[in-house]
LOZA-725129 format. One record per residue (C-alpha): chain; residue number from 1; x, y, z. Coordinates in steps of 0.05 Angstrom, whole numbers, plus 5000, padded with zeros to 4 digits. Example, Ala and Ser with C-alpha at 12.3 -4.5 7.8 and 13.67 -1.06 7.14 Angstrom:
{'A'; 1; {5246; 4910; 5156}}
{'A'; 2; {5273; 4979; 5143}}
END
This chain:
{'A'; 1; {4885; 5671; 3481}}
{'A'; 2; {4939; 5704; 3521}}
{'A'; 3; {5007; 5673; 3507}}
{'A'; 4; {5068; 5674; 3553}}
{'A'; 5; {5138; 5680; 3530}}
{'A'; 6; {5178; 5615; 3533}}
{'A'; 7; {5225; 5644; 3586}}
{'A'; 8; {5166; 5664; 3629}}
{'A'; 9; {5136; 5594; 3624}}
{'A'; 10; {5201; 5562; 3644}}
{'A'; 11; {5207; 5610; 3704}}
{'A'; 12; {5136; 5593; 3726}}
{'A'; 13; {5149; 5519; 3720}}
{'A'; 14; {5212; 5524; 3761}}
{'A'; 15; {5175; 5565; 3814}}
{'A'; 16; {5118; 5515; 3817}}
{'A'; 17; {5167; 5457; 3823}}
{'A'; 18; {5203; 5491; 3879}}
{'A'; 19; {5139; 5509; 3917}}
{'A'; 20; {5101; 5443; 3905}}
{'A'; 21; {5159; 5393; 3908}}
{'A'; 22; {5225; 5419; 3935}}
{'A'; 23; {5197; 5462; 3992}}
{'A'; 24; {5151; 5408; 4023}}
{'A'; 25; {5206; 5356; 4015}}
{'A'; 26; {5256; 5402; 4049}}
{'A'; 27; {5207; 5416; 4106}}
{'A'; 28; {5194; 5342; 4117}}
{'A'; 29; {5268; 5326; 4115}}
{'A'; 30; {5285; 5383; 4162}}
{'A'; 31; {5230; 5363; 4210}}
{'A'; 32; {5252; 5291; 4209}}
{'A'; 33; {5324; 5311; 4222}}
{'A'; 34; {5301; 5357; 4279}}
{'A'; 35; {5257; 5307; 4316}}
{'A'; 36; {5310; 5253; 4310}}
{'A'; 37; {5367; 5297; 4331}}
{'A'; 38; {5399; 5287; 4399}}
{'A'; 39; {5376; 5357; 4418}}
{'A'; 40; {5303; 5335; 4409}}
{'A'; 41; {5313; 5274; 4454}}
{'A'; 42; {5347; 5317; 4506}}
{'A'; 43; {5290; 5367; 4503}}
{'A'; 44; {5239; 5311; 4513}}
{'A'; 45; {5279; 5286; 4573}}
{'A'; 46; {5279; 5355; 4604}}
{'A'; 47; {5205; 5363; 4592}}
{'A'; 48; {5187; 5297; 4625}}
{'A'; 49; {5235; 5309; 4683}}
{'A'; 50; {5203; 5376; 4697}}
{'A'; 51; {5134; 5345; 4693}}
{'A'; 52; {5150; 5287; 4740}}
{'A'; 53; {5201; 5319; 4786}}
{'A'; 54; {5246; 5258; 4774}}
{'A'; 55; {5307; 5239; 4733}}
{'A'; 56; {5288; 5214; 4664}}
{'A'; 57; {5329; 5177; 4611}}
{'A'; 58; {5307; 5161; 4540}}
{'A'; 59; {5336; 5119; 4485}}
{'A'; 60; {5297; 5153; 4429}}
{'A'; 61; {5235; 5194; 4413}}
{'A'; 62; {5193; 5185; 4350}}
{'A'; 63; {5128; 5212; 4321}}
{'A'; 64; {5095; 5157; 4280}}
{'A'; 65; {5034; 5200; 4264}}
{'A'; 66; {5009; 5270; 4280}}
{'A'; 67; {4992; 5280; 4353}}
{'A'; 68; {5027; 5216; 4376}}
{'A'; 69; {5094; 5211; 4410}}
{'A'; 70; {5132; 5147; 4424}}
{'A'; 71; {5183; 5147; 4481}}
{'A'; 72; {5232; 5089; 4472}}
{'A'; 73; {5272; 5060; 4529}}
{'A'; 74; {5241; 5104; 4583}}
{'A'; 75; {5272; 5100; 4652}}
{'A'; 76; {5253; 5142; 4713}}
{'A'; 77; {5299; 5149; 4774}}
{'A'; 78; {5298; 5184; 4841}}
{'A'; 79; {5339; 5248; 4835}}
{'A'; 80; {5364; 5243; 4907}}
{'A'; 81; {5389; 5171; 4907}}
{'A'; 82; {5394; 5155; 4833}}
{'A'; 83; {5355; 5091; 4845}}
{'A'; 84; {5313; 5066; 4787}}
{'A'; 85; {5239; 5071; 4800}}
{'A'; 86; {5204; 5055; 4735}}
{'A'; 87; {5225; 5030; 4666}}
{'A'; 88; {5184; 5020; 4604}}
{'A'; 89; {5205; 4991; 4537}}
{'A'; 90; {5159; 5040; 4501}}
{'A'; 91; {5108; 5092; 4522}}
{'A'; 92; {5059; 5121; 4472}}
{'A'; 93; {5026; 5188; 4487}}
{'A'; 94; {4970; 5210; 4442}}
{'A'; 95; {4914; 5261; 4443}}
{'A'; 96; {4840; 5244; 4442}}
{'A'; 97; {4776; 5283; 4451}}
{'A'; 98; {4777; 5266; 4525}}
{'A'; 99; {4849; 5285; 4539}}
{'A'; 100; {4917; 5251; 4538}}
{'A'; 101; {4919; 5175; 4528}}
{'A'; 102; {4979; 5135; 4552}}
{'A'; 103; {4995; 5065; 4527}}
{'A'; 104; {5054; 5030; 4561}}
{'A'; 105; {5092; 4970; 4536}}
{'A'; 106; {5125; 4924; 4588}}
{'A'; 107; {5127; 4973; 4646}}
{'A'; 108; {5168; 4950; 4707}}
{'A'; 109; {5166; 4979; 4777}}
{'A'; 110; {5234; 4966; 4809}}
{'A'; 111; {5247; 4944; 4882}}
{'A'; 112; {5234; 4997; 4934}}
{'A'; 113; {5203; 5044; 4883}}
{'A'; 114; {5129; 5040; 4903}}
{'A'; 115; {5132; 5088; 4962}}
{'A'; 116; {5166; 5142; 4921}}
{'A'; 117; {5117; 5133; 4863}}
{'A'; 118; {5059; 5136; 4913}}
{'A'; 119; {5087; 5202; 4940}}
{'A'; 120; {5090; 5228; 4869}}
{'A'; 121; {5017; 5212; 4855}}
{'A'; 122; {4995; 5243; 4921}}
{'A'; 123; {5036; 5305; 4907}}
{'A'; 124; {5001; 5309; 4839}}
{'A'; 125; {4933; 5306; 4874}}
{'A'; 126; {4953; 5359; 4924}}
{'A'; 127; {4971; 5412; 4874}}
{'A'; 128; {4957; 5431; 4802}}
{'A'; 129; {5017; 5432; 4756}}
{'A'; 130; {5014; 5468; 4690}}
{'A'; 131; {5032; 5406; 4650}}
{'A'; 132; {4981; 5361; 4685}}
{'A'; 133; {4917; 5400; 4673}}
{'A'; 134; {4896; 5353; 4617}}
{'A'; 135; {4860; 5290; 4639}}
{'A'; 136; {4901; 5226; 4632}}
{'A'; 137; {4875; 5158; 4611}}
{'A'; 138; {4917; 5095; 4618}}
{'A'; 139; {4902; 5041; 4567}}
{'A'; 140; {4901; 4969; 4594}}
{'A'; 141; {4971; 4940; 4602}}
{'A'; 142; {5009; 4889; 4644}}
{'A'; 143; {5054; 4917; 4698}}
{'A'; 144; {5109; 4878; 4735}}
{'A'; 145; {5124; 4900; 4806}}
{'A'; 146; {5186; 4875; 4843}}
{'A'; 147; {5154; 4874; 4912}}
{'A'; 148; {5189; 4853; 4977}}
{'A'; 149; {5155; 4785; 4969}}
{'A'; 150; {5180; 4774; 4898}}
{'A'; 151; {5158; 4795; 4828}}
{'A'; 152; {5084; 4807; 4820}}
{'A'; 153; {5048; 4819; 4753}}
{'A'; 154; {4986; 4861; 4749}}
{'A'; 155; {4944; 4847; 4687}}
{'A'; 156; {4895; 4893; 4653}}
{'A'; 157; {4918; 4954; 4691}}
{'A'; 158; {4877; 5014; 4669}}
{'A'; 159; {4854; 5079; 4700}}
{'A'; 160; {4849; 5154; 4694}}
{'A'; 161; {4872; 5218; 4727}}
{'A'; 162; {4828; 5279; 4721}}
{'A'; 163; {4811; 5346; 4752}}
{'A'; 164; {4740; 5372; 4758}}
{'A'; 165; {4728; 5437; 4794}}
{'A'; 166; {4761; 5432; 4863}}
{'A'; 167; {4768; 5356; 4860}}
{'A'; 168; {4824; 5313; 4832}}
{'A'; 169; {4811; 5239; 4822}}
{'A'; 170; {4858; 5180; 4809}}
{'A'; 171; {4826; 5113; 4794}}
{'A'; 172; {4859; 5046; 4778}}
{'A'; 173; {4832; 4977; 4762}}
{'A'; 174; {4873; 4914; 4759}}
{'A'; 175; {4876; 4839; 4766}}
{'A'; 176; {4933; 4794; 4789}}
{'A'; 177; {4967; 4743; 4744}}
{'A'; 178; {4958; 4672; 4769}}
{'A'; 179; {4896; 4689; 4810}}
{'A'; 180; {4826; 4678; 4782}}
{'A'; 181; {4787; 4742; 4797}}
{'A'; 182; {4713; 4749; 4784}}
{'A'; 183; {4721; 4824; 4780}}
{'A'; 184; {4780; 4872; 4781}}
{'A'; 185; {4805; 4904; 4845}}
{'A'; 186; {4798; 4980; 4847}}
{'A'; 187; {4837; 5036; 4879}}
{'A'; 188; {4808; 5106; 4881}}
{'A'; 189; {4841; 5168; 4910}}
{'A'; 190; {4803; 5233; 4912}}
{'A'; 191; {4833; 5299; 4933}}
{'A'; 192; {4786; 5357; 4950}}
{'A'; 193; {4819; 5425; 4946}}
{'A'; 194; {4800; 5496; 4963}}
{'A'; 195; {4775; 5532; 5024}}
{'A'; 196; {4810; 5531; 5091}}
{'A'; 197; {4822; 5455; 5089}}
{'A'; 198; {4835; 5400; 5040}}
{'A'; 199; {4822; 5325; 5046}}
{'A'; 200; {4845; 5262; 5012}}
{'A'; 201; {4802; 5200; 5009}}
{'A'; 202; {4832; 5131; 4995}}
{'A'; 203; {4786; 5074; 4976}}
{'A'; 204; {4807; 5002; 4963}}
{'A'; 205; {4762; 4944; 4942}}
{'A'; 206; {4791; 4875; 4928}}
{'A'; 207; {4732; 4854; 4884}}
{'A'; 208; {4717; 4792; 4926}}
{'A'; 209; {4784; 4758; 4915}}
{'A'; 210; {4837; 4754; 4969}}
{'A'; 211; {4898; 4796; 4950}}
{'A'; 212; {4968; 4792; 4981}}
{'A'; 213; {4976; 4841; 5038}}
{'A'; 214; {5046; 4855; 5012}}
{'A'; 215; {5012; 4900; 4960}}
{'A'; 216; {5001; 4949; 5017}}
{'A'; 217; {5076; 4951; 5035}}
{'A'; 218; {5084; 5023; 5009}}
{'A'; 219; {5033; 5045; 5062}}
{'A'; 220; {5043; 4996; 5119}}
{'A'; 221; {5094; 4944; 5142}}
{'A'; 222; {5045; 4887; 5137}}
{'A'; 223; {5097; 4832; 5130}}
{'A'; 224; {5129; 4843; 5198}}
{'A'; 225; {5061; 4840; 5234}}
{'A'; 226; {5018; 4793; 5192}}
{'A'; 227; {5071; 4750; 5158}}
{'A'; 228; {5092; 4745; 5085}}
{'A'; 229; {5035; 4699; 5064}}
{'A'; 230; {4976; 4740; 5091}}
{'A'; 231; {4920; 4757; 5043}}
{'A'; 232; {4860; 4804; 5049}}
{'A'; 233; {4792; 4808; 5017}}
{'A'; 234; {4743; 4865; 5031}}
{'A'; 235; {4742; 4940; 5030}}
{'A'; 236; {4782; 4994; 5064}}
{'A'; 237; {4771; 5069; 5060}}
{'A'; 238; {4805; 5127; 5096}}
{'A'; 239; {4798; 5202; 5097}}
{'A'; 240; {4857; 5247; 5114}}
{'A'; 241; {4838; 5318; 5133}}
{'A'; 242; {4891; 5361; 5165}}
{'A'; 243; {4933; 5301; 5187}}
{'A'; 244; {4877; 5269; 5229}}
{'A'; 245; {4850; 5212; 5188}}
{'A'; 246; {4790; 5168; 5198}}
{'A'; 247; {4767; 5106; 5161}}
{'A'; 248; {4735; 5038; 5163}}
{'A'; 249; {4756; 4967; 5145}}
{'A'; 250; {4712; 4907; 5133}}
{'A'; 251; {4736; 4841; 5106}}
{'A'; 252; {4776; 4779; 5121}}
{'A'; 253; {4850; 4765; 5130}}
{'A'; 254; {4877; 4696; 5113}}
{'A'; 255; {4942; 4660; 5131}}
{'A'; 256; {4962; 4706; 5188}}
{'A'; 257; {5028; 4684; 5219}}
{'A'; 258; {5016; 4687; 5295}}
{'A'; 259; {5091; 4687; 5307}}
{'A'; 260; {5096; 4752; 5267}}
{'A'; 261; {5036; 4781; 5303}}
{'A'; 262; {5057; 4764; 5375}}
{'A'; 263; {5123; 4727; 5384}}
{'A'; 264; {5164; 4776; 5342}}
{'A'; 265; {5140; 4838; 5378}}
{'A'; 266; {5125; 4817; 5450}}
{'A'; 267; {5161; 4773; 5502}}
{'A'; 268; {5109; 4717; 5494}}
{'A'; 269; {5102; 4659; 5446}}
{'A'; 270; {5042; 4646; 5402}}
{'A'; 271; {5050; 4608; 5337}}
{'A'; 272; {5004; 4580; 5283}}
{'A'; 273; {4965; 4604; 5223}}
{'A'; 274; {4903; 4645; 5236}}
{'A'; 275; {4844; 4676; 5200}}
{'A'; 276; {4816; 4743; 5221}}
{'A'; 277; {4744; 4761; 5203}}
{'A'; 278; {4732; 4836; 5213}}
{'A'; 279; {4659; 4854; 5212}}
{'A'; 280; {4675; 4925; 5230}}
{'A'; 281; {4737; 4966; 5246}}
{'A'; 282; {4728; 5041; 5253}}
{'A'; 283; {4786; 5090; 5259}}
{'A'; 284; {4781; 5161; 5283}}
{'A'; 285; {4839; 5210; 5289}}
{'A'; 286; {4886; 5154; 5271}}
{'A'; 287; {4862; 5108; 5328}}
{'A'; 288; {4819; 5046; 5328}}
{'A'; 289; {4755; 5066; 5364}}
{'A'; 290; {4707; 5009; 5348}}
{'A'; 291; {4718; 4938; 5324}}
{'A'; 292; {4681; 4872; 5319}}
{'A'; 293; {4701; 4805; 5291}}
{'A'; 294; {4734; 4738; 5307}}
{'A'; 295; {4803; 4706; 5305}}
{'A'; 296; {4808; 4631; 5291}}
{'A'; 297; {4868; 4586; 5283}}
{'A'; 298; {4886; 4512; 5280}}
{'A'; 299; {4942; 4477; 5316}}
{'A'; 300; {4999; 4518; 5346}}
{'A'; 301; {5041; 4534; 5407}}
{'A'; 302; {5029; 4582; 5465}}
{'A'; 303; {5077; 4602; 5519}}
{'A'; 304; {5057; 4593; 5592}}
{'A'; 305; {5076; 4666; 5604}}
{'A'; 306; {5021; 4689; 5556}}
{'A'; 307; {4970; 4643; 5591}}
{'A'; 308; {4990; 4670; 5659}}
{'A'; 309; {4986; 4742; 5633}}
{'A'; 310; {4917; 4730; 5604}}
{'A'; 311; {4894; 4701; 5670}}
{'A'; 312; {4922; 4759; 5710}}
{'A'; 313; {4903; 4819; 5668}}
{'A'; 314; {4841; 4796; 5630}}
{'A'; 315; {4817; 4748; 5684}}
{'A'; 316; {4809; 4693; 5633}}
{'A'; 317; {4802; 4626; 5668}}
{'A'; 318; {4862; 4582; 5650}}
{'A'; 319; {4863; 4507; 5665}}
{'A'; 320; {4921; 4479; 5704}}
{'A'; 321; {4961; 4431; 5662}}
{'A'; 322; {5010; 4378; 5686}}
{'A'; 323; {5048; 4378; 5620}}
{'A'; 324; {5118; 4406; 5628}}
{'A'; 325; {5122; 4432; 5557}}
{'A'; 326; {5134; 4506; 5547}}
{'A'; 327; {5109; 4530; 5498}}
{'A'; 328; {5047; 4488; 5506}}
{'A'; 329; {5015; 4457; 5443}}
{'A'; 330; {4942; 4473; 5428}}
{'A'; 331; {4894; 4445; 5376}}
{'A'; 332; {4846; 4503; 5365}}
{'A'; 333; {4841; 4578; 5378}}
{'A'; 334; {4774; 4614; 5373}}
{'A'; 335; {4766; 4685; 5399}}
{'A'; 336; {4709; 4734; 5386}}
{'A'; 337; {4718; 4807; 5402}}
{'A'; 338; {4675; 4869; 5408}}
{'A'; 339; {4709; 4935; 5424}}
{'A'; 340; {4672; 5000; 5434}}
{'A'; 341; {4713; 5058; 5459}}
{'A'; 342; {4753; 5035; 5519}}
{'A'; 343; {4711; 4973; 5532}}
{'A'; 344; {4728; 4904; 5505}}
{'A'; 345; {4685; 4841; 5506}}
{'A'; 346; {4717; 4774; 5490}}
{'A'; 347; {4682; 4708; 5475}}
{'A'; 348; {4707; 4637; 5465}}
{'A'; 349; {4689; 4606; 5398}}
{'A'; 350; {4725; 4539; 5398}}
{'A'; 351; {4682; 4484; 5370}}
{'A'; 352; {4716; 4433; 5415}}
{'A'; 353; {4709; 4436; 5490}}
{'A'; 354; {4657; 4473; 5532}}
{'A'; 355; {4620; 4535; 5510}}
{'A'; 356; {4664; 4596; 5517}}
{'A'; 357; {4730; 4561; 5505}}
{'A'; 358; {4783; 4607; 5475}}
{'A'; 359; {4840; 4557; 5471}}
{'A'; 360; {4833; 4482; 5467}}
{'A'; 361; {4887; 4429; 5473}}
{'A'; 362; {4883; 4357; 5452}}
{'A'; 363; {4885; 4315; 5495}}
{'A'; 364; {4892; 4369; 5549}}
{'A'; 365; {4822; 4397; 5539}}
{'A'; 366; {4803; 4471; 5549}}
{'A'; 367; {4865; 4512; 5564}}
{'A'; 368; {4836; 4583; 5564}}
{'A'; 369; {4764; 4608; 5571}}
{'A'; 370; {4729; 4674; 5560}}
{'A'; 371; {4725; 4725; 5617}}
{'A'; 372; {4660; 4734; 5654}}
{'A'; 373; {4649; 4806; 5632}}
{'A'; 374; {4677; 4866; 5594}}
{'A'; 375; {4748; 4889; 5605}}
{'A'; 376; {4785; 4953; 5591}}
{'A'; 377; {4823; 4957; 5525}}
{'A'; 378; {4886; 4977; 5563}}
{'A'; 379; {4886; 4908; 5595}}
{'A'; 380; {4906; 4880; 5528}}
{'A'; 381; {4968; 4923; 5530}}
{'A'; 382; {4984; 4900; 5601}}
{'A'; 383; {4975; 4827; 5579}}
{'A'; 384; {5024; 4834; 5521}}
{'A'; 385; {5073; 4879; 5556}}
{'A'; 386; {5098; 4850; 5622}}
{'A'; 387; {5110; 4889; 5685}}
{'A'; 388; {5176; 4926; 5687}}
{'A'; 389; {5215; 4976; 5728}}
{'A'; 390; {5192; 5038; 5690}}
{'A'; 391; {5118; 5054; 5692}}
{'A'; 392; {5084; 5101; 5642}}
{'A'; 393; {5010; 5118; 5647}}
{'A'; 394; {4971; 5094; 5586}}
{'A'; 395; {4943; 5160; 5561}}
{'A'; 396; {4944; 5201; 5497}}
{'A'; 397; {4990; 5251; 5529}}
{'A'; 398; {5043; 5199; 5546}}
{'A'; 399; {5034; 5167; 5478}}
{'A'; 400; {5055; 5232; 5444}}
{'A'; 401; {5119; 5232; 5486}}
{'A'; 402; {5135; 5158; 5479}}
{'A'; 403; {5131; 5163; 5404}}
{'A'; 404; {5186; 5216; 5404}}
{'A'; 405; {5233; 5191; 5458}}
{'A'; 406; {5286; 5136; 5452}}
{'A'; 407; {5249; 5086; 5497}}
{'A'; 408; {5282; 5017; 5504}}
{'A'; 409; {5255; 4954; 5474}}
{'A'; 410; {5222; 4901; 5517}}
{'A'; 411; {5244; 4845; 5470}}
{'A'; 412; {5309; 4812; 5491}}
{'A'; 413; {5365; 4820; 5440}}
{'A'; 414; {5378; 4763; 5393}}
{'A'; 415; {5444; 4727; 5410}}
{'A'; 416; {5498; 4751; 5364}}
{'A'; 417; {5456; 4808; 5336}}
{'A'; 418; {5495; 4872; 5348}}
{'A'; 419; {5440; 4913; 5316}}
{'A'; 420; {5398; 4905; 5379}}
{'A'; 421; {5432; 4939; 5439}}
{'A'; 422; {5421; 4914; 5510}}
{'A'; 423; {5366; 4958; 5541}}
{'A'; 424; {5386; 4999; 5600}}
{'A'; 425; {5314; 5006; 5625}}
{'A'; 426; {5247; 4974; 5616}}
{'A'; 427; {5179; 5003; 5602}}
{'A'; 428; {5114; 4987; 5638}}
{'A'; 429; {5047; 5014; 5614}}
{'A'; 430; {5004; 5031; 5674}}
{'A'; 431; {4930; 5045; 5664}}
{'A'; 432; {4908; 5115; 5684}}
{'A'; 433; {4852; 5116; 5734}}
END
C-alpha cells in the first residue's frame, strides 16, 4: 500500500480542515455580516423605493431561510409631501412556484393615504416595470385603514397581481371586522394594454352585505352627498377607455342623509333618512343615461320653497296647507323614478294617502303627488336650482365651460364663515329648446 510521508499527511489534513471547516464557516460569517450590515439595509431601501416610486424606511432586513426576506419596521411615505402612507411591523417576501408571495404583519394604512396608494396600483396596471413582472400573491392578513369616518379593520385580506399577455389583473377579497358577512367582498381591476387604445375595468361586488360608502372615499366624495352613515350593497362596474368611461350600478343604499343630499348643496331644505333602491343605473361617457329605482324615507322636514319649485317645474300637484311651519314636517316620502335619455317619469309610492302620493304628512295628509306624465330631466335641475339673474343654457357645450370657469355658488354663505365669499352673480340653468 502506498504510504505518505508524515509531513504530507499533516499538510493534507490542514488543507482538508481549511476547505471543509474554516472556509464554509468564514463564508457564513461573512454573509451574515454582509446582510446585517447597514449597507445591506440601505440597499434594500433603495430597491423598494425604486420599485414603488415612494420613500421607504426600514428598521432591519433578515433572511431566515433561503429565498425568504423579512423586512422589519417597514414604512412607506409620499416623496412629495413626506406624509406616511403605509406601515407594516413585518413583511415577508418569499418565492413559490407561482411567483412572489407576500405575507404582511399588522399593516396600517394612514389617514389620507388611500388615494395615493390607489394611484400607485393603477400606475402599476398601466405600465410594466422590470421589477414587477413576477406575479404577486398576498397571503390573508388583517389591514387597518384610518378612513375619514374613523379606523376600519379589513379581515382576511387576500389577492393577487399578475400579468398575462396584454392584460394585467389586480384582485382583492376582504371582509369587515364587526360585520357578519356571508361571503367576502371583491374588487377586481383589469387593465388591457396594446394596440391603439387601452382600457381599465373596475368591478366591485359587496357580497350581499351592506358596506360603508366611506370605503369609496378615494374615488368619490360620498360623505358630503350621502352622509357619513350611508351603506351600499350590490355591484358596480366601470370601463375607462380613453378618458370616456361607461358603467352600471345595481344595488341599494341605506341611511342616506337627505340634508347632505339636498340641503347642503341647494337652497332648499329636505331632511330625514332615506333608502335608495337602484334597479338600474347606466353611465355612458361619464354621464347617467338610464336609471330606474325608488327613494323612500320616513319622517323628516321639507321647505316650502322646494314644494313650490316641484309644483312649478315638474308640475307635481301640491296640497295647500294652513300650517305656518317652514320647513314643513312630513311622515313619509316615496318616489319611484324611471329615466331614459332626457325623459323622466316619476311615481308616488307612499303607502299612506291616495295612490300616487309622493309626500305624505300626518295629520296634514298628501302634500305632494306624482305628475301626470313624463318630464324632461333638465326640469330636475330647474327645480333644485332657483331662477337667478344669469342664465346658462343646459347643454353639453355650456357644461364644458362651466366646469372650467369660476362660477359663483348659489348657496348663501354661512354666517361667520370667511371661507365662503359673497357671490357677485348668480347662475340660472335654462333648458335649451
